[in-house]
SEKOLTOR-988052 format. One line per 10 residues: their letters; for each residue x, y, z of C-alpha. Coordinates in nm, 4 decimals, padded with zeros to 6 digits, always signed. Each point is the difference from the previous one (the first is absolute). Example, Ala and Ser with C-alpha at 12.3 -4.5 7.8 and 13.67 -1.06 7.14 Angstrom:
<nodes>
as> +01.2300/-00.4500/+00.7800; +00.1370/+00.3440/-00.0660;
</nodes>
This chain:
<nodes>
mhqadmpptd> +01.4917/+00.3807/-00.2087; -00.2287/+00.3072/+00.1592; +00.0080/+00.1812/-00.3697; -00.2067/-00.2831/-00.1248; -00.2456/+00.0166/+00.2708; +00.0723/-00.2564/+00.2284; -00.1291/+00.0507/+00.3833; +00.3208/+00.1282/+00.2563; -00.1097/-00.2928/+00.2368; +00.1013/-00.2379/-00.3482;
clisatinaa> +00.3055/+00.2783/-00.1178; +00.1494/-00.0862/+00.3778; -00.0360/-00.3811/-00.0003; +00.1780/-00.0516/-00.3765; +00.2395/+00.2245/+00.0821; +00.1237/-00.1055/+00.3161; -00.0817/-00.3975/-00.0466; +00.2975/-00.1861/+00.1266; +00.2170/+00.3014/+00.0244; -00.0147/+00.1567/+00.3352;
dfiavprdpl> -00.1855/-00.1731/+00.3221; -00.0988/+00.4336/+00.0995; +00.1167/+00.3450/-00.1598; -00.0531/+00.3612/+00.1790; -00.1426/+00.3008/-00.2156; -00.1012/+00.3009/+00.1787; -00.3995/-00.0151/-00.1240; -00.2462/-00.2930/-00.0460; +00.1277/-00.1297/-00.2959; -00.4254/-00.1124/-00.1618;
edvtayqdve> -00.0826/+00.4114/+00.0630; +00.3534/+00.1259/-00.1680; +00.1721/-00.2605/-00.2041; +00.2917/+00.2247/-00.0777; +00.0869/-00.0482/+00.3476; +00.2284/-00.2652/-00.1496; +00.1905/+00.2410/-00.1154; +00.1339/+00.1247/+00.3650; +00.0725/-00.3568/+00.1664; +00.1466/+00.0439/+00.2815;
fvmkdgskiv> +00.1674/-00.3597/+00.0976; -00.1229/-00.3924/-00.0959; -00.0120/-00.2514/+00.1696; +00.0867/-00.3749/-00.1234; +00.0375/-00.3092/+00.1676; +00.1055/+00.1550/+00.3396; +00.2519/+00.1964/-00.1316; -00.0272/+00.4191/+00.0056; +00.0351/+00.2024/-00.3996; +00.0583/+00.3684/+00.0830;
cansssidq> -00.1042/+00.1863/-00.3007; -00.0379/+00.3671/+00.0930; +00.3557/+00.1569/-00.1523; +00.2206/-00.3136/+00.1081; +00.1752/-00.3014/-00.1423; +00.0055/-00.1451/+00.3828; -00.1706/-00.3223/+00.1104; -00.0747/-00.0806/+00.3399; -00.0285/-00.4111/+00.0779;
</nodes>
């Protein structure tokens, strides 16, 4: 999407709608769209899903 010249904000909304409530990344994804390559964790429906080098899920 970003490579097709879609603005970063629109990429963020399109990629996460209905998928997550919160995505933790180490950099501002509106400034650096590659921040999504380093997702630290995701929150969905009150559950924290650990992504960084872990397969555990906190509920």
